[in-house]
C-alpha positions in Angstrom: 223.9 98.0 14.5 224.7 101.7 14.1 223.0 104.6 12.4 223.9 108.2 11.5 221.9 111.1 12.9 221.7 114.9 12.8 219.8 117.4 15.0 219.7 121.0 13.9 218.7 124.0 16.0 218.7 127.8 15.8 218.2 130.3 18.5 218.3 134.1 18.7 220.3 135.5 21.6 220.0 139.0 23.1 223.8 139.5 23.3 226.9 140.0 21.2 228.8 137.2 19.4 231.6 137.6 21.9 229.2 136.9 24.8 227.8 133.9 23.0 231.3 132.6 22.4 232.1 132.9 26.0 229.0 130.8 26.7 229.9 128.0 24.3 233.7 128.0 24.3 234.8 128.4 27.9 234.5 126.0 30.9 232.6 128.5 33.1 230.4 129.6 30.2 229.3 126.1 29.3 228.7 125.2 32.9 226.4 128.1 33.3 223.7 126.7 30.9 224.6 123.1 30.2 225.8 120.3 32.4 228.9 121.1 34.4 231.7 121.5 35.4 233.4 121.8 32.0 237.0 122.6 31.2 238.2 123.8 27.8 241.7 123.8 26.2 241.3 126.6 23.6 242.3 125.9 20.0 242.1 123.1 17.4 243.2 119.9 19.1 242.3 121.1 22.5 240.2 119.0 24.8 236.8 119.7 26.3 235.9 117.7 29.3 232.8 117.3 31.5 233.2 115.7 35.0 230.1 115.2 37.1 231.8 112.8 39.3 229.5 109.9 38.5 229.8 110.6 34.7 232.6 111.9 32.6 233.0 112.6 28.9 235.6 114.3 26.6 235.8 115.7 23.1 238.5 117.1 20.8 238.1 120.6 19.3 238.1 120.4 15.4 237.3 124.0 14.6 238.2 127.1 16.6 237.4 130.5 15.0 236.3 132.9 17.7 233.7 134.3 17.9 232.2 132.7 14.8 232.7 129.0 14.6 233.3 126.2 17.1 233.1 122.4 16.5 234.3 119.4 18.5 233.9 115.6 18.4 233.6 113.3 21.3 235.6 110.1 21.9 234.2 107.0 20.1 232.4 104.6 22.4 232.9 100.8 22.4 229.7 100.3 20.4 230.9 102.7 17.7 228.8 105.7 18.9 230.3 109.1 18.4 228.8 112.6 18.9 229.9 115.9 17.2 228.8 119.4 18.0 229.0 122.5 15.8 228.1 126.1 16.6 227.9 128.9 14.0 227.6 132.4 15.5 226.3 135.3 13.5 226.0 138.8 14.9 222.9 140.9 14.0 221.8 144.5 14.4 221.0 146.0 17.8 223.3 143.7 19.7 221.5 140.4 18.9 223.1 137.2 17.7 221.9 134.1 15.9 223.3 130.8 17.0 223.0 127.8 14.8 223.7 124.4 16.3 224.2 121.0 14.9 224.5 117.7 16.9 225.4 114.9 14.6 227.2 111.5 14.7 226.6 107.8 14.9 224.5 106.0 17.5 224.5 102.3 18.2 223.0 99.7 20.5 219.2 100.0 21.1 219.0 103.8 20.7 216.0 104.6 18.6 213.8 107.5 17.3 212.4 108.1 20.8 216.0 108.6 22.1 216.7 111.1 19.3 213.4 112.9 20.0 214.4 113.2 23.7 217.8 114.6 22.7 216.1 117.1 20.4 213.8 118.3 23.2 216.7 118.4 25.6 218.6 120.7 23.3 215.6 123.0 23.0 215.7 123.5 26.7 219.4 123.8 27.0 219.8 126.3 24.1 216.9 128.3 25.6 218.8 128.4 28.9 222.0 129.5 27.0 220.1 132.5 25.6 218.7 133.3 29.0 222.1 133.0 30.6 223.6 135.5 28.1 220.6 137.9 28.6 220.4 137.8 32.4 223.6 136.4 33.9 226.3 136.7 31.2 229.9 136.4 32.6 228.7 135.2 36.1 230.0 131.8 37.3 227.5 129.2 38.1 227.3 125.9 39.9 225.5 123.1 38.1 223.4 120.9 40.5 222.0 117.6 39.4 219.8 115.7 41.8 217.8 112.6 40.6 214.5 111.9 42.3 213.4 108.6 43.6 211.7 106.1 41.3 208.0 106.6 41.2 205.4 103.8 41.1 203.6 103.3 37.8 200.4 105.2 37.6 201.6 108.1 39.8 201.4 111.5 38.0 204.9 112.7 38.9 204.5 116.2 37.5 201.3 116.7 39.5 203.3 115.6 42.6 206.2 118.0 41.9 204.1 121.0 41.0 202.0 120.5 44.1 205.1 120.1 46.3 206.5 123.3 44.9 203.3 125.2 45.6 202.6 125.9 41.9 199.0 126.3 40.7 197.7 123.7 38.3 197.2 126.3 35.5 200.7 127.8 35.8 201.9 129.2 32.4 205.1 130.6 30.9 205.5 134.2 32.2 203.7 133.6 35.5 205.4 134.9 38.6 205.7 132.1 41.1 207.3 131.2 44.4 208.9 127.8 44.9 207.4 127.6 48.4 209.7 125.1 50.2 212.7 127.3 49.3 211.2 130.8 49.3 212.5 131.3 45.7 210.5 133.8 43.8 210.9 133.8 40.0 209.1 133.5 36.7 208.1 130.4 34.8 210.3 130.7 31.7 210.2 127.2 30.1 207.7 124.4 29.8 207.0 121.6 27.4 204.1 119.2 26.8 202.1 120.6 29.7 205.2 120.1 32.0 205.4 116.4 31.1 209.1 116.7 30.1 210.6 120.0 31.2 209.5 122.9 33.6 211.8 125.8 34.2 211.8 128.8 36.6 214.2 131.7 36.4 215.0 133.3 39.8 217.3 136.1 40.8 220.1 133.7 41.5 219.6 130.9 39.1 217.8 128.7 36.7 215.7 126.0 38.3 215.0 123.1 35.9 212.8 120.1 36.5 212.8 117.3 34.0 211.9 113.7 33.6 209.8 110.9 32.1 208.9 107.4 32.6 209.0 106.7 36.4 211.6 109.3 37.5 211.9 113.1 37.8 214.9 115.1 38.8 216.3 118.6 39.0 219.2 120.2 37.0 219.7 123.7 38.4 222.3 126.4 37.5 222.9 128.4 40.7 224.6 131.8 40.5 224.5 132.3 44.2 225.9 130.3 47.1 225.2 126.6 46.4 226.1 125.4 49.9 223.7 122.8 51.1 221.5 123.1 48.1 221.9 119.5 46.7 221.0 118.0 50.1 218.0 120.2 50.4 216.6 119.4 47.0 217.3 115.7 47.5 215.3 115.7 50.7 212.6 117.7 49.0 212.2 115.2 46.2 212.2 112.2 48.5 209.6 113.8 50.8 207.4 114.9 47.9 207.1 111.4 46.4 207.0 109.6 49.7 203.7 111.3 50.3 202.4 110.6 46.8 
């Protein structure tokens, strides 16, 4: 059984429409705030692809009107599911831009309201990161790093484990300056949701450090603007050690 869905978002960006377009319509731009690496073939009919190694997906561009309007539709899955994305970019005074975003399509299988709620919350975090990318790192190439954590036994407060392992205080709040102690990364807490029970974000001088999860697993999805050499292995070891001691 399938059902139609639609998720709408709007975010104000401290940047020009051209900077926002670079962030949503180029491979390096998308990879700097969303999952990556992406490649983009410009123009209607062009293909947008994501290749994480363990996961790939592709879409076809249906609207290409720089820097105002971009839309693309993913390939249809075997169960009839299909996802479409649309971005409307509107410049405002004093160098700001309003970005309106719509994620729509058809879902199938056992996906339910909880799945859509998770997608909606995820887009809040990613679009916030997009705006932060344009404000702080626009035009800089990034490396996306995804590392899943180990499965956590039922009853373990995984967010308490991760914040303690990072050296963060229990009452950390958005805007607080913090140091991710195992890595010596100093930054500011720039994103949190549901008392850190879904997403926690820190912006450092060389990247966005994102911690996310639910159920019995937590992971990281960082965007690094500095040298990423050795970082995936370090974060994997960190997560394993943190939860081994839980």
